[in-house]
C-alpha positions in Angstrom: -21.9 -6.7 10.2 -20.7 -3.1 10.2 -19.1 -1.5 7.2 -16.7 1.3 8.0 -14.9 3.4 5.3 -11.3 4.5 6.3 -8.2 5.9 4.9 -4.7 4.9 6.0 -1.7 7.1 5.2 2.0 6.5 5.4 4.5 9.4 5.4 7.5 8.2 3.5 9.7 11.3 4.1 11.9 9.5 6.6 12.2 5.9 5.3 15.2 3.9 4.0 15.6 2.8 0.4 14.5 -0.7 -0.5 12.8 -1.3 2.9 9.3 -2.7 2.9 7.1 -0.5 5.1 3.8 -1.7 6.4 0.9 0.4 5.3 -1.9 -1.7 6.7 -2.5 -4.9 8.7 -6.1 -6.3 8.7 -7.3 -6.4 12.3 -8.8 -9.5 13.9 -12.4 -10.5 13.1 -12.2 -8.1 10.1 -12.4 -8.4 6.3 -11.2 -5.4 4.3 -12.0 -4.3 0.8 -9.4 -2.2 -0.8 -10.9 0.7 -2.7 -7.7 2.3 -3.9 -4.0 2.8 -3.2 -2.2 6.0 -4.3 1.6 6.2 -4.2 3.1 9.7 -4.5 6.7 10.4 -5.4 7.7 13.4 -3.2 11.2 13.8 -4.8 12.5 15.5 -7.9 13.8 12.2 -9.4 12.1 9.2 -10.8 11.6 6.2 -8.4 10.6 2.6 -8.6 8.1 1.2 -6.2 7.1 -2.3 -5.1 3.9 -3.2 -3.4 3.4 -6.6 -1.7 0.6 -8.4 0.0 1.4 -10.9 2.7 -1.5 -13.2 3.1 -2.3 -14.8 6.5 -1.6 -18.2 4.8 2.0 -17.1 4.4 1.9 -16.4 0.7 3.8 -13.2 -0.4 2.6 -11.7 -3.7 3.5 -8.6 -5.6 0.7 -6.1 -6.5 3.3 -4.0 -8.3 7.0 -4.7 -8.8 9.5 -2.0 -9.7 6.8 0.2 -11.1 8.1 3.6 -12.3 6.8 6.8 -10.7 8.0 10.0 -12.3 9.3 12.9 -10.2 6.5 14.7 -8.3 3.9 12.4 -9.7 1.4 9.8 -8.3 0.6 6.3 -9.3 -2.8 4.8 -8.5 -2.9 1.0 -8.1 -5.5 -1.3 -6.7 -8.2 1.0 -8.1 -11.1 -0.4 -10.0 -10.5 -4.0 -8.9 -11.8 -5.8 -5.9 -9.1 -6.7 -3.5 -10.3 -8.7 -0.4 -8.0 -8.8 2.5 -8.6 -11.1 5.4 -7.6 -11.0 9.1 -3.8 -10.6 9.5 -3.1 -9.9 5.8 -0.4 -7.1 5.5 0.0 -4.6 2.7 3.5 -3.2 2.3 5.3 -0.7 0.0 8.8 0.2 -0.7 10.8 2.6 -2.9 14.3 2.3 -4.4 15.0 5.8 -3.1 15.1 6.9 0.5 12.5 9.4 1.8 10.6 9.4 -1.5 7.1 7.8 -1.2 3.9 9.0 0.5 1.1 6.4 0.5 -2.7 6.8 0.8 -4.9 3.7 1.1 -8.7 3.8 1.0 -10.5 0.8 2.4 -13.8 -0.5 3.8 -13.6 -2.7 6.9 -16.3 -5.2 7.5 -16.6 -6.3 11.1 
């Protein structure tokens, strides 16, 4: 089994408000460990973010729901915990304000 550290980014400067955007989908034959997720408010106003995980079993769960992120600030979630994602699991984020949220995900893929 190979362990590969990666980062995935999502530029939220051209996204609609209240639209779940896919940050990461676990590839086939892969297990992924989430090391951290940083959400950055790139606007001058406060925003609320929601992060969801869609499991390959069909379950949809919130990691964060309507969490407040102050203007020009970042929020780190999924840090310090062990999140195991399996093949076809999908991590998504959304903001209540259009063009407001940059995302950085740090992971280790096990293949």
